[in-house]
C-alpha positions as CSV (number, residue, x, y, z in Angstrom):
1,M,112.1,117.0,84.0
2,T,108.9,118.9,85.5
3,V,106.5,120.0,82.9
4,A,103.2,122.4,83.7
5,L,100.5,122.6,81.6
6,M,98.0,125.5,82.0
7,W,94.6,125.3,80.9
8,E,92.5,128.6,81.2
9,A,88.8,129.5,79.9
10,R,86.7,132.4,80.4
11,A,83.0,131.5,81.2
12,V,79.7,133.0,79.6
13,E,79.2,136.2,82.0
14,G,77.5,134.9,85.1
15,R,78.4,131.5,84.5
16,G,81.9,131.5,86.4
17,E,80.9,129.1,89.0
18,A,79.2,126.6,86.5
19,L,82.6,126.7,84.6
20,L,84.4,126.5,88.0
21,T,82.4,123.0,89.0
22,W,82.7,121.9,85.6
23,A,86.5,122.1,85.6
24,R,86.9,120.5,88.7
25,A,84.8,117.3,88.1
26,Q,87.0,116.7,85.1
27,D,88.9,113.5,85.7
28,L,92.2,113.1,83.7
29,A,93.3,109.6,82.4
30,V,96.4,110.0,84.8
31,T,96.8,111.6,87.9
32,P,99.6,114.3,87.5
33,L,102.2,115.1,90.5
34,R,100.0,118.1,91.4
35,R,96.9,120.0,90.5
36,E,95.5,123.3,91.0
37,T,92.3,125.3,90.2
38,F,92.3,129.2,90.2
39,R,89.5,131.8,89.7
40,A,89.8,135.2,88.5
41,P,87.5,138.6,87.4
42,Q,85.6,138.2,84.5
43,D,84.5,134.6,85.3
44,R,87.8,133.0,84.1
45,V,89.1,129.5,85.6
46,L,92.6,128.5,85.2
47,V,93.8,124.9,86.0
48,I,97.4,124.1,86.0
49,T,98.8,120.7,86.4
50,W,102.5,119.0,86.8
51,W,104.0,116.3,85.5
52,D,107.2,114.2,85.5
53,A,107.7,113.9,81.7
54,A,109.7,115.0,79.1
55,Y,108.3,118.3,77.6
56,D,107.2,117.0,74.3
57,A,105.5,113.8,76.0
58,V,102.2,113.2,75.2
59,L,100.0,113.9,78.7
60,P,96.4,114.0,79.2
61,E,94.6,117.7,79.2
62,L,91.3,118.7,80.4
63,P,88.7,119.0,77.4
64,E,87.2,122.1,75.8
65,P,83.8,122.9,78.0
66,D,80.5,123.0,76.0
67,G,80.2,126.0,73.9
68,E,77.2,127.6,75.9
69,L,79.5,127.7,79.0
70,V,82.3,129.4,77.5
71,T,82.7,132.6,75.4
72,R,85.8,131.7,73.6
73,A,88.1,128.7,73.0
74,V,90.3,127.5,75.7
75,H,93.6,128.9,76.0
76,R,96.4,126.2,76.6
77,W,100.1,126.6,77.2
78,R,103.0,123.9,78.2
79,F,105.9,125.3,80.2
80,E,109.1,123.2,81.4
81,S,111.1,124.0,84.8
82,V,114.3,125.5,84.9
83,P,116.9,125.4,87.7
84,G,116.6,128.2,90.1
């Protein structure tokens, strides 16, 4: 089964590039099958990692950034792939 973990944060106004740089620099204890990083208006950063694992498997996730970098707690979601 493929599991996707989504991590989304909103930077303090004007700190979007700093948050993007921070997110890209975060290493995970285990390398995922795939990892993509996105940005969006309002200084938002999204990181999606894909894993070959059970839905409830313990998987490494990006941590919370420093509170001075973000406007709120990180949002996290977990999804499982379904046949097409």
